[in-house]
C-alpha positions in Angstrom: -10.6 26.1 16.3 -7.5 27.2 14.2 -6.6 24.1 12.0 -3.4 22.5 12.3 -2.0 21.9 8.8 0.7 19.9 9.7 -1.4 17.2 12.1 -4.1 17.3 8.8 -1.9 16.7 6.3 0.4 14.2 8.4 -3.2 12.3 8.7 -3.9 12.2 5.1 -0.6 11.1 4.4 -0.6 8.3 7.0 -4.4 7.2 5.4 -2.8 7.4 1.7 0.3 5.2 2.9 -1.9 2.4 5.0 -4.5 2.3 2.3 -7.6 1.8 4.4 -7.2 2.7 8.4 -9.5 3.0 11.5 -9.0 5.3 14.4 -7.4 3.3 16.4 -5.0 2.2 13.5 -4.7 6.0 12.7 -3.6 7.1 16.2 -0.9 4.9 16.4 0.6 5.2 13.0 0.7 9.2 13.4 2.3 9.0 17.0 5.2 6.0 15.9 5.9 7.4 12.2 4.6 10.6 12.4 5.8 12.0 15.7 2.4 13.6 15.5 0.3 13.0 19.1 -3.2 13.6 18.5 -6.7 12.8 20.6 -9.4 10.8 19.9 -11.7 13.5 19.7 -9.1 15.8 17.5 -9.0 13.1 15.0 -12.3 12.8 14.5 -12.8 16.7 13.5 -10.2 16.2 11.0 -11.5 12.9 9.6 -15.0 14.6 9.4 -13.5 17.5 8.0 -12.1 15.7 5.2 -14.9 13.2 4.6 -17.4 16.2 4.0 -15.3 17.4 1.4 -15.1 14.2 -0.4 -11.4 13.3 0.0 -11.9 11.0 2.5 -14.2 7.8 2.2 -15.8 5.8 4.9 -16.8 2.2 4.9 -17.8 -0.1 7.8 -15.7 -3.2 8.0 -17.1 -5.6 11.1 -19.1 -2.9 12.3 -15.9 -0.6 12.7 -15.5 2.6 10.7 -12.5 2.6 8.1 -11.1 5.3 6.7 -10.1 5.2 2.8 -8.5 8.0 0.5 -11.5 8.9 -2.2 -10.9 8.7 -5.9 -9.4 11.8 -6.7 -5.9 13.3 -7.5 -3.9 13.1 -4.8 -0.9 15.3 -3.4 2.8 14.3 -4.7 5.0 12.2 -2.8 6.4 13.1 -0.1 8.9 11.4 2.0 7.9 11.4 5.8 11.4 13.0 6.5 10.1 15.8 4.7 6.9 16.0 6.0 8.1 16.3 9.7 10.6 18.9 8.9 7.8 20.4 6.5 7.2 24.5 8.0 3.2 25.1 8.1 3.4 27.5 5.1 3.9 25.0 2.9 1.8 22.0 4.8 -0.8 24.9 4.3 -0.7 25.4 0.5 -0.8 21.5 0.3 -4.1 21.4 2.6 -5.5 24.2 0.4 -5.1 22.2 -2.7 -6.5 19.4 -1.7 -9.2 21.6 -0.4 -10.1 23.0 -3.5 -9.6 19.4 -5.3 -12.0 18.1 -3.0 -14.8 21.0 -3.9 -13.7 20.7 -7.5 -14.6 17.0 -7.7 -18.4 16.5 -8.4 -18.0 12.9 -9.0 -16.4 11.9 -6.1 -19.3 10.4 -4.2 -20.7 8.8 -7.3 -16.8 6.5 -8.0 -16.5 6.1 -3.6 -19.6 4.1 -3.3 -18.9 1.5 -5.7 -15.7 0.2 -3.8 -17.7 -1.5 -1.5 -18.3 -5.5 -0.4 -15.3 -5.7 1.0 -13.8 -9.8 1.7 -10.7 -10.7 3.6 -8.5 -13.2 1.6 -5.8 -15.0 3.4 -3.7 -16.4 1.2 -0.1 -18.3 0.8 1.7 -17.3 -1.8 5.3 -19.2 -3.1 7.7 -17.5 -5.4 8.4 -19.2 -8.6 11.3 -17.4 -8.9 13.8 -15.5 -6.6 13.1 -12.4 -5.1 14.9 -9.8 -4.5 15.1 -7.4 -1.8 15.7 -4.0 -2.2 16.8 -1.9 1.0 19.9 -0.1 1.1 22.9 -1.5 2.3 26.4 0.1 3.2 27.3 0.3 -0.4 25.7 1.7 -3.3 26.1 -1.6 -5.0 24.6 -3.9 -2.6 20.6 -4.2 -1.8 19.1 -5.8 1.4 16.5 -8.3 1.9 13.4 -6.1 4.4 13.4 -6.9 7.8 11.0 -6.3 10.5 11.9 -4.7 14.0 12.7 -8.1 15.4 15.7 -8.7 12.4 12.9 -11.2 10.5 12.7 -11.6 7.1 9.5 -10.1 6.0 7.4 -9.0 2.4 6.7 -5.7 2.0 3.1 -4.4 1.6 4.3 -1.9 -1.0 5.6 -4.6 -2.9 1.9 -6.6 -3.0 0.1 -3.2 -3.7 2.0 -2.5 -6.7 2.4 -6.3 -8.0 -1.8 -5.9 -7.5 -1.9 -2.7 -8.8 -0.3 -3.3 -12.5 -1.3 -7.1 -12.9 -5.1 -6.6 -12.2 -5.3 -4.9 -15.5 -4.7 -8.5 -17.1 -8.8 -8.2 -15.9 -9.3 -4.8 -17.5 -9.5 -3.2 -13.8 -8.1 0.3 -13.5 -5.2 1.1 -11.8 -6.3 2.9 -9.1 -8.1 -0.3 -7.7 -4.9 -0.2 -5.8 -5.9 2.7 -3.7 -9.3 0.6 -2.7 -7.2 -2.7 -1.3 -5.2 -3.2 1.9 -2.8 -5.7 2.9 -1.1 -6.5 5.6 2.8 -7.0 6.0 3.9 -10.8 4.6 5.3 -13.5 6.9 7.4 -16.6 6.2 5.3 -19.8 6.8 9.5 -21.1 7.8 12.4 -18.2 7.7 13.8 -18.5 4.2 18.0 -18.5 4.0 19.1 -15.7 2.4 21.1 -16.2 -1.4 23.1 -13.6 -3.0 22.4 -12.7 -6.4 24.0 -10.2 -8.9 22.0 -8.4 -11.2 22.8 -5.3 -13.6 21.4 -1.9 -12.9 21.3 1.6 -14.6 24.7 2.2 -12.1 26.2 -1.0 -12.5 26.8 -4.4 -11.2 24.6 -5.0 -7.8 24.2 -7.8 -5.3 20.7 -8.6 -3.7 19.7 -10.6 -1.0 17.5 -12.9 -2.1 15.2 -15.4 -0.9 14.8 -18.3 -3.4 12.4 -20.1 -5.2 10.0 -22.7 -3.5 9.5 -20.4 0.0 6.4 -19.6 1.2 4.6 -16.8 2.8 1.3 -16.0 3.9 -0.5 -12.5 3.2 -4.0 -11.1 4.2 -5.5 -9.2 1.4 -8.8 -7.1 1.6 -10.9 -6.5 -1.3 -13.8 -5.0 -2.5 -15.8 -7.7 -4.9 -18.0 -4.4 -6.2 -16.5 -1.6 -7.7 -13.3 -3.8 -9.6 -14.1 -6.1 -12.4 -13.5 -8.9 -9.8 -16.6 -9.6 -8.6 -16.3 -13.1 -7.6 -14.0 -15.6 -5.7 -14.0 -17.8 -8.8 -12.9 -14.4 -10.9 -10.2 -13.3 -8.2 -8.5 -17.2 -8.7 -8.7 -16.7 -12.6 -6.5 -13.4 -12.1 -4.2 -15.1 -9.9 -3.8 -18.0 -12.1 -3.2 -15.5 -15.2 -0.8 -13.5 -12.9 1.0 -16.6 -12.0 1.9 -17.8 -15.4 3.1 -14.5 -17.3 2.8 -11.2 -14.7 3.0 -7.4 -16.0 5.0 -6.8 -13.4 6.9 -9.4 -11.2 7.4 -9.3 -7.4 10.2 -7.6 -5.3 12.6 -5.5 -6.4 13.8 -5.2 -9.9 11.7 -8.1 -11.0 12.9 -7.8 -14.7 15.6 -9.7 -13.9 14.6 -12.8 -12.8 11.2 -12.9 -13.4 9.7 -12.5 -9.7 6.6 -14.8 -10.5 4.6 -15.8 -7.6 1.6 -18.3 -7.0 -1.2 -18.9 -4.6 -1.4 -21.8 -3.1 -4.7 -22.1 -1.3 
């Protein structure tokens, strides 16, 4: 069967962006975000092919297949708009590079198997400092707080993944741990009132939509207790306490301005 390089690349990129995904989640994400329609049968062929090349890893969560990127060098960041317009020839070159990476990375199976024993952590957080939004506004000197499809304020998954990636180094965890963590969108317990704060950027002064200190939000974090340096609930609590007091990186957009500190309440 002739390879559909755009479909294969979109599938890999979707898994990379989601962190981990079931087949059902992938089919939905591919259709909604990447405008790629695949049958379940064709998706299975793609997933099995890349698993055999050790570019994807397979775990089971509650008896359901969950796919993740393996710990191998991946393709450079691509914007979704670029991916949609990409010519088959360009996509084919990236696919070829990935195939070579998978073929040459003999250590992948050993590394991949270390990341296991996932636990679901339903956490409620409270921000100690204001959290700035980073979405583009109508002008270059204004940034908006993220909103969902229903117009409600939300916490982006990427913010939490970036915060975990940087601050888990406090527990001697490598930055690659980010590739093995899955998080949900953050929802506010009560929709906060936006405040406008000023901050300097390399391009000059900017007005940020922000949420004030003391705002609570909840998120699901799916974390591997094996493979990282955090192996027990007590160690994860220890990590949260360290990151609360003095994080390597704060939360939200441009966190160095106001601190971006958050704490877990449960």
